[in-house]
DOLO-805036 format. One line per 8 residues: their letters; for each residue x negated, y negated, z negated of C-alpha. Coordinates in pm, 1 decimal. Each point is the difference from the previous one (the first is absolute). Example, Ala and Ser with C-alpha at 12.3 -4.5 7.8 and 13.67 -1.06 7.14 Angstrom:
as = -1230.0 450.0 -780.0 ~ -137.0 -344.0 66.0
***
This chain:
msnalsrk = -26725.3 -5519.5 2038.0 ~ -369.2 -87.2 -24.8 ~ 62.9 -344.9 152.0 ~ 267.6 -75.8 -262.1 ~ -233.4 126.5 -270.1 ~ -286.4 -209.4 140.0 ~ 225.9 -307.4 -12.8 ~ 82.7 70.0 -365.7
yasalfql = -366.8 34.1 -92.9 ~ -94.1 -309.7 202.4 ~ 277.3 -200.9 -161.9 ~ -111.2 107.1 -347.7 ~ -359.9 -89.1 82.2 ~ 109.0 -339.0 135.0 ~ 196.8 -70.2 -318.5 ~ -306.9 89.7 -205.9
atgsksdi = -219.1 -222.9 215.2 ~ 230.1 -302.4 -13.9 ~ 55.3 47.3 -372.4 ~ -369.8 25.8 -81.9 ~ -228.8 -290.0 -83.2 ~ -225.9 97.0 289.9 ~ -2.2 -184.8 330.5 ~ 211.7 197.4 247.9
sgidneln = -261.0 -45.1 277.3 ~ -265.3 150.7 -229.6 ~ 226.1 298.8 -49.6 ~ 39.4 28.8 378.3 ~ -379.5 7.7 32.8 ~ -23.9 276.1 -260.2 ~ 266.5 202.4 178.1 ~ -195.5 -45.7 324.1
kcaeflnt = -306.4 145.5 -173.4 ~ 211.4 290.4 -124.0 ~ 132.7 58.1 352.3 ~ -355.0 -0.1 139.9 ~ -107.2 247.9 -268.2 ~ 297.3 228.8 64.5 ~ -62.7 -9.3 376.0 ~ -361.6 106.2 -43.9
kipynill = -76.5 298.7 221.2 ~ -374.3 30.4 -64.9 ~ -137.2 213.4 -162.3 ~ 350.1 143.5 -46.7 ~ 360.7 -106.6 35.9 ~ 99.7 -160.8 -331.3 ~ 376.0 33.1 59.1 ~ -35.4 372.0 72.8
flghpais = -201.3 36.9 -319.4 ~ 256.9 -193.8 -205.5 ~ 289.9 192.5 150.1 ~ -156.7 344.2 -34.7 ~ 205.6 216.0 -237.8 ~ -297.5 208.8 -118.1 ~ -181.4 -303.2 -143.9 ~ 121.4 -104.4 -344.2
navkesvv = 147.4 -343.5 -59.3 ~ -268.3 -61.7 -263.9 ~ -276.0 39.4 260.8 ~ 187.8 -216.4 253.1 ~ 63.8 -270.9 -259.1 ~ -364.4 5.1 -107.3 ~ -121.5 -46.3 358.6 ~ 243.4 -286.2 66.6
skalsgtt = -74.1 -168.2 -334.0 ~ -375.1 6.5 64.3 ~ 26.1 -107.6 364.2 ~ 234.7 -288.1 -78.7 ~ -137.5 -99.5 -340.8 ~ 15.7 -375.0 74.2 ~ 369.3 12.6 89.4 ~ 268.7 -178.6 -202.2
gfildfll = 155.6 224.6 -263.8 ~ 348.7 26.9 143.3 ~ -127.8 67.1 355.1 ~ -213.4 287.3 -127.3 ~ 290.1 120.3 -217.2 ~ 224.0 -12.8 306.5 ~ -239.4 217.2 202.9 ~ -33.2 245.3 -288.2
llirrkki = 380.5 16.6 -23.8 ~ 19.4 84.9 371.7 ~ -255.7 277.5 -56.7 ~ 186.9 140.4 -301.5 ~ 329.1 0.2 189.3 ~ -165.6 148.7 309.5 ~ 99.0 -303.1 208.3 ~ -347.1 -132.3 89.7
glfedifh = 73.4 83.1 364.8 ~ 258.2 -281.3 -4.0 ~ -260.6 -263.1 -89.5 ~ -43.3 -132.6 354.4 ~ 376.2 -45.7 47.0 ~ 31.5 -154.6 -346.3 ~ -286.7 -237.0 76.7 ~ 153.3 -118.8 330.5
iylklvyn = 343.2 -49.0 -154.9 ~ -160.7 -184.3 -293.0 ~ -180.4 -234.1 241.6 ~ 329.5 -76.5 175.8 ~ 152.4 -88.8 -338.1 ~ -293.6 -231.9 -75.4 ~ 21.4 -164.1 343.0 ~ 373.9 -49.7 -46.3
hnkqkqvi = -57.6 -146.5 -346.5 ~ -260.3 -242.8 139.4 ~ 208.6 -83.5 309.9 ~ -256.4 169.0 224.2 ~ 12.5 249.1 286.4 ~ -265.1 246.2 99.6 ~ -97.7 -44.2 362.2 ~ -234.1 235.7 183.4
vesaailq = -170.4 -131.2 312.1 ~ -175.4 264.6 206.6 ~ -225.2 -115.9 282.2 ~ -242.9 156.3 242.8 ~ -290.2 -207.3 -135.1 ~ -72.9 -210.2 -305.5 ~ 194.9 -322.5 32.8 ~ -175.0 -337.8 -17.4
keaksile = 98.7 -246.8 -274.6 ~ 187.7 -216.5 249.5 ~ 207.8 292.2 130.0 ~ 77.9 108.9 -357.3 ~ 107.8 -352.9 -87.3 ~ 231.5 -22.9 303.2 ~ 154.0 340.9 -75.0 ~ 45.6 -80.2 -368.6
nkiksfls = 171.6 -332.4 81.3 ~ 238.6 174.5 240.7 ~ 70.9 271.2 -258.0 ~ 62.8 -265.0 -270.6 ~ 246.8 -183.4 223.0 ~ 175.2 329.1 78.6 ~ 28.1 97.1 -368.4 ~ 125.7 -349.0 -98.6
ginpvvey = -69.3 -52.0 -369.0 ~ -168.4 333.5 -63.1 ~ -378.3 9.1 -19.2 ~ -162.9 268.8 212.9 ~ -270.6 220.6 -147.0 ~ -182.9 93.0 318.5 ~ -213.8 310.2 29.8 ~ -213.2 24.8 313.4
ktnpglig = -95.5 333.3 153.9 ~ -191.2 79.6 315.1 ~ 97.6 274.3 242.0 ~ -210.6 12.6 318.8 ~ 259.2 238.3 148.7 ~ 230.6 -298.6 52.7 ~ -240.2 -116.0 277.2 ~ 108.0 -361.6 -57.5
gyiiridd = 276.8 -200.9 -162.6 ~ 148.5 70.9 -340.6 ~ 276.5 167.8 -196.2 ~ 171.4 -180.2 -289.3 ~ 193.9 194.3 -263.8 ~ 230.2 -165.3 -252.7 ~ 202.3 258.0 -192.4 ~ 178.8 207.3 264.9
tvwdnsik = -43.9 -260.1 273.9 ~ -279.2 56.2 251.4 ~ -114.0 -239.1 272.1 ~ -221.0 185.2 242.0 ~ -189.8 -230.7 232.1 ~ -281.4 244.7 73.1 ~ -146.3 76.4 340.3 ~ 32.9 371.0 -77.0
tklinfnk = 380.0 -24.9 -37.4 ~ 28.2 -221.1 307.1 ~ -193.0 257.2 204.2 ~ 216.8 283.9 -131.2 ~ 317.1 -191.8 85.1 ~ -140.6 -89.1 342.3 ~ -82.1 365.4 63.4 ~ 354.9 104.6 -100.2
gitvi = 136.3 -253.6 248.3 ~ -214.2 140.8 279.8 ~ 100.9 362.7 -67.1 ~ 368.0 -97.7 24.4 ~ -50.6 -142.9 350.1
***
């Protein structure tokens, strides 16, 4: 149910964004700032605060309005609507679904590349060219993450497809093969 509701909210937000005079990428940046604010854990968890039933909506709205004062009107109104309807906990899902709608609209795909170390420019360029040829006609929006636990290699995620070329996975698979023998 919450996923269907998140899709409805994301779709409405996307329609507002594409119908506004603002640049859609500027709106994405503002939503990123909102997501960072809502994921703040220090000095306290903002989402817990905004979802707490004992705190009035007026106080919640005041905090959000002050913290995000430079935000476009309809983005702030959207967040306040989520607070009033007690749906602020869906923001992260809404945000991710919204981004997928934007990527689809712009003929883009989000690609996450996770590697054991920071990749050099040359390696990034090679990977991006291979990803572009794989996606044929769709521009990749590549996000790089480091995960030393991979030991070496990389993992590429495009939607539900995962290519795992990490040393960690190869060692795990090797170990499984040995235990079978």
